[in-house]
Structure formats: structure tokens, C-alpha cells
N, C-alpha and C positions, 0 to 999 in steps of 0.2 A: 132244436133252430140251438138251442142256448148250449148244449156239449159241440156242434162244430162251428161256433163259432172261436168256444173260446178253444176247440181245439188249433184252429188254422190261425190265431192271433200267439198262440202257445210254441208253434212252427214257425211263424217269424220271427218270434224271441227269445230264440234256444240258446242261441248264440248268448245273451244275456244273463242267462237260466233263471229266469221270471217264473214265481210258483204260479205253477197250470192252476192248485186250488184255491191261489187267493182271487185269482183273477176271475174261478165259475162263483166264485163270490158274489163279486164286484158287478158281474154282466145280472144278475138279477135286476138291478137296475134300470129302468129301460133309456134316462140316456145315457150311458155307457155304450150302447149299441150304438146307439147312433156318431159316438164318437168312435168307435174300431170301425165302423164306414170309413169316416170321416181317415182315420192312418192308414185306412188299407193302403186309398189312394195316395197321400204322401208318398209311405212304400215304393209301391209300383212307380213313383213320374220319380221318386231323386238319386243321385247317384249315393256309392255306399257311404259316402263319410253322413253324407246328407241324411241317409237311413240312419245309422248309428243314433246321432244324434236327435233323429223326431219321434227313434222308442223311445229314446231316455224321456222326451218332453211329455209321450202318449202317457206311461206307465208314472209319469210324477201326476199327469194333468189326470188320472185313471182316480186317486184316489179325492183329489177336490171336486170331482165333480160328481163321486158320492156321497159328499157334505153339500153337495149346494142341490141336490135333487129334487125339485119339484119349485124352484125358483123362477122365475121368468127373466129374461134376460140373455146376453152371450155372456157366454164363458169362453176362456183363451188361458193355453200356458204360452211360454211365462204369461202371469198377467200384466196386466192395460198398468205403466209404458211395461215397455220391454224394452233390452239393448241389446245393440250388435257394436260389431268392430267391421272396416272398412276391410276387403280381405278377407273377413272369417268369415266359411260358412254360419246361415242362419237357418233356424226352423219353430217353425211357430203352427199350433192346430184351435181351430174356430168354431164354436157351433151354439146354434140357437138352441137354450131347453126352457124346461118346465110351460110353454105358452098353454091358450087354449084351444090354439090353432102349430102344427109344426111347421116349418118352413122347410121347404121345396127346393127355393134356388135363393143367391148372394151374387150378390153386387160388391166388389171391391177397387177402389178407386185410392189415387197419392199413393201406390207401391213405392218407398224407396228402389229405385234404379239397382239393377241385377236381382230383385228380390221377382217370382212369380207362385202363381198358386197352378198348382198341380191337379192337371186335369178341367181347369178351364179355358172361355173361349173370348174372343175379344166384346168388345161392347162396347156400346155409345163410349160412353163414360167412365171406361176400365179393363176389369177380367172380370168374366161371368162367370159362375157353379153353379150347372144343375144337380144339389146335392141336400136327403133331406137328415143329412147328420155332419151337416159342417162341414169343414173343410181345414186345408196347411196351405203355411207361404213359410217358401223352403227356397234357399241361394246364396250366393254371395253376394253381400252389399260394396258397393261401387263408390260413393258419395256418402260424405258425414253428412248430417243432417237432421233436424226434426223431422218428420213426417210423420201424417195426421191421418192413418188411413183408414177410409171411410165404409162403414159395411153395413149395408143394408140390406134385407133379410125377405123374399118374398115368399107366401102361404103356395105360386103356383110356380111350376115347370117356366124356365129362360127370363124370366124379370119379368111375369107377367104384373103391372101393375095396378090392373083393373079388378085383380081377384078380389074377395070379401075382407081379406088379411093381409095388410103391407105392416111390413115390421121395421120403423128405422130405427138403427143400429147405432150407439154413440160411436165417436172415431176411438182408433185403437193406436197409439202412440207408440211408434219405432223411431227408439234414440239412436242414430247411426253414430259411433263417434269414428275420428278417425284413424287409419295404423296404426299400430306402433312401430316408433324409427326410433335409433338407439340416438344421444347425443351425438356431436359434434360444437367445439369450441369454432366460433366462426372470428372472434374479436378477442385476443392474447389479453393479460394485463402488464402494462408496462412499469418496469422497473423504475424507481421516485429516487431523489436523496431532495430531503426538508435537513430543519433547522429545529431540534427539541422545543414544544411549546407551539409546533404549527402543527397543519390537521396534513395527513395522507388519506388518500383514499384511492384505490387500486376499484377497475372494471373487468368486464367479464361480459360475453354473446357467446349462449349456442341454441341451437336449434335440436329438437325431439318433437316427439308425438309419443308420447302426452307432451306437456312443456314440458323442463327438466325444474326439479330444483337442484338447488346446491348449500353446498360449505366449504368455508372457505376455510387453511391450514396454513400454519405460518412452521417451517420443518416438520412438512408430514404429521403436525399434529392439530386436531379441528380445533376451530376457535368457536369455544359458544355461543348460540347467539346468531352467528355469522353465517346466515343463509338465506341472503338476497346476492341478486345478479353483479351487488355491488358490495364493496367493503370499506366502513370510514375508520380510522383511530382521530378522533379527535385533537386531543395533545398531545402527539406524538413523544416519546421519553430515549433516552440514548437503547437503553431497554427492546423496543421497538424493532428494533435493527434485524433484519435477516431472510429468510427465504419465507414468499407467501403463494402458496399456489390454491387452485378452485377445484371443487371433482362436480358436475353437472351430473344429475340420476335422473331417468326413468325408468319406467316395466321394464322396456326394453333393453337397457341398462347405463354405462354409466363413458363419463370420458376426465378427463387433467388437465390440467391446462397448463404453457409452460410455467415455470418459477418466474415470479418477478423481483427483487431485492431491494429493500427496502434498504435507506445509508440515512442517517440519525445522526447530523452534527450537535455536537452539543450548543448552548443555547448561544447566542451573539453576545459580546463581550467586546467595547471599544477601547482604543491601545492605551496604556501606561506607561512609558517611558522608564524601563529599570537599568538600562546602564548610562549614564549620560558623557557624551563626546569631552576628553582633556585638554587644557589648552596646552601649547607646545611650544617650542621654539627651536629652532634650525637655523642651519648654516645651507646658503642658497644652495640647491645640486642634490643634499639629502632627503631622499623619501622620508617622504611625512602622512601618516596613517591616524584617520580620526574611527573612532568607534562604536557604535550605539546598541543598545535590546531596547526590544519592546515586547509585553504582552499582547492579548489581546485574542477574539476569536470572533470571525473566522481569523490566522495569521496576516497580524499587518506589513502593508507596505511602506520603502522607505523611498526618502526622497530628501538629498541635502540640497543645503542652503547658503550662499556666501552674500555675507552682509544683506541678508532675508531677498536674495532670486535666488529662484533658481538653478544648478546645479545641471546642464545637461547630460543627463546619460548615469545620474550621479544615482545610482536608486537601491543597492544592495545597505547592508548595515552596515558598512566601513566605506569609508573613501579616500584614495588613495592617489598624492600627489607627487608622481616620479622624479621631479627634477623643480622640485622650485625656485622657482625665482622672487625677487621682490615685490614683484605684483602681484603676489597670491597672500599677501601678507593679510588680514581679516577676520571677521568672526567668522566659525563655520556654524553650521545651528543643521541634526533631522528632524523630519516632520514623518512617524508614523500613522500608516490610518490604514481605517478597513469600515466594511456597512456598516459598522456601528459607531462612526467618529473616529478621531485623531488627537495626538498629541504632539506639542513640541518640543523636543530638547532643551537643554542650555544652551547658551552661545559660547563654545571656545574658540578662546583668541589665539590665530597663530601669528608666531614674531617671526619674520626670516630677514636675518641677518647675511651681509652684502657686505665682503672683504675690500674695503679701500683700492681704489685704480694701483698703483706702479705710478711714482713719481719720477720722470727722466729730467738730469738737470742737465742741461746744456751749458758748457764751457768754449767762449771765445777768446783763443790768442792771438795777440796785436804782434 
């Protein structure tokens, strides 16, 4: 009997080159005989890919069962809890070992969608399996979640609950993870312009399974610690200016965002007049120009005034009167302004000299 079973098992696993002598040694344990029969049903009912998977599972479990011989309870491989992935073939074996009475049938309920029990039949609360040696769970999961698979063992065939011994087995948890999908950037980071000292924040959104991790880069160089979906510079300096990208990564691949440009302007400074307009005396009809200059950040704008009243359209750093007349005489000044404040120049006096009208002498002769 031992030689026949070992020969059949070796023939099934010849492609995996498992040592027959080791199998014969393991067959000296009664629990292994049960497990071999369970493995046989898994091989018969599974596809080629699942057969290879189940073969590896059973080969691993043989050693585990050998160490547990004489124990009472459900033995599984993978161990409880087991992990699976949507879209990836899964295989497990189970058996009730070491009890005073052997199990002759099993009831399994709450199997993950896509998984089944080879050789089983439909039962009121799940799938029934007539077996004195355990069984297998195989298939390709189709839905993620944690599934508490209940396995009840009976010492009678056909799930007879009236036998002298009914074994209630603890649940076997199969955690099915979502299938792996590479990241995709769904919201790109936006370019920013800020003033030095103010905050700058970039953000990105990406899909993928499992959820991707992030790494921000400046000019293609990773930024230490910048591993969230957003990256914030609390107080910018001019040296922070540059192009920023983020790489989203998971087990299935990676995706790189578009580059977002950060422009950092120098700290705001209120205007200061650096060149004052000069007083001038001109003859009527001769063009005259007043000029002022001012520092500040951002660059200030100008507004010229005559006698403290704004001159319409006079918003450059210089103001020219092309053909002055006597009425243009007065005080001229410029106001420089930006978002940090304003500064007013000194008043420059314009004097326009108007030539006297020619006298006409009329002589009357009588």
C-alpha cells in the first residue's frame, strides 16, 4: 500500500523532481496518507496552472503535517489566515488530523467568489465533500475581501449530523486582495508663483492597486522625506524656484506627473524714491520733461500730479509736456506705489515764460 501510493504520488510530481525516497519516509505517518488522497482530488479537478500550485502546496504541507502528527484539529496549507489576490489562481488543502475518530465528510461555507472545492456537492449551507482525508480549495478569486470560511467535519459520510462525533472546526480566513493595477496620475500638480517667505504647496492624485506611494523630486532629484500626495514648502526662498515632479509607485509599476514650475519672487519692499524730479523754467512752446526713479519689490508703478491732483494718463517714470503754456506752470511730483506701500517725490516747480504780445501803434493824421 505504501509503495503503491508513493509510486502514484511520484508519478504525479515527476515534473517537479520531488525525491521519492523522502516521500516514502513521510508516508510512514498515517496523517500524510489522508493528505495524499486530498491532494489527489485537487490534482484531478484543477487546471494545469492550479495543479502546479497545488503540487507545491501539498509538498510543503507534507513536512508540516509530519511535525503535527498526533495533534487534533484542522491542518491547512497555506496556514490560517491565507492570502490571495483577485485574478491570481489560488490553492489550499485542509484535513482533520489526530482525533479519536476520523472525519468522513466536510461542510464548507462562505467561500470567496471564484473559489470552489474540487469533488464537492451542493449542500444547504455551502459545499459538501465526502472524504476521509481532507480536501482542497482552488480557483481564481474574483472579489476582494476577508472571507471567514467555515469548515465543519463529520465522522459520517454525506454530512450526517447524527453520528457520534461531529467536529466543529474553527474558521479558515482567506484574505483576498485587489488585483495589482499600475498607478495613473489623475490630478496633475499646478505651477505656482509666490513671494519669498510665503508657503508653496503642490498636490497630486493617482489611482492604482495597491494604493501607490509617492516621491517628489526637484529637477529630477528626489526630495528627502517628500513621500506624501502633497508637498509643502512652509517658507520659500529664491533657491526653491525650479521644476517639481512626483512619481507614484506600487507593485505593478510607476507613473510620473507633469512638471510644475515654482517661481519665487524676492521679498516685497515698499518703494523709495531714488531720483527726484527737478524744477525747470521754460519758454512757452518748448517741450519740458520731468523724470523720477524708485526702488521696490514688486517694481512700483507711477502717478504724476500737478498741484497734488492726478494727471490723467501720466503713469510712467517720466512726464512730458510737449507744448507748455502759461497755464502749465505749477508744482509737479510723482507717487511710486506697489503692494508694500508708496513713496512721493519732492515737488518740482515748472515756470513757463510767455513772451509779451507785440504793441500796435496807430497814428492818426488830420
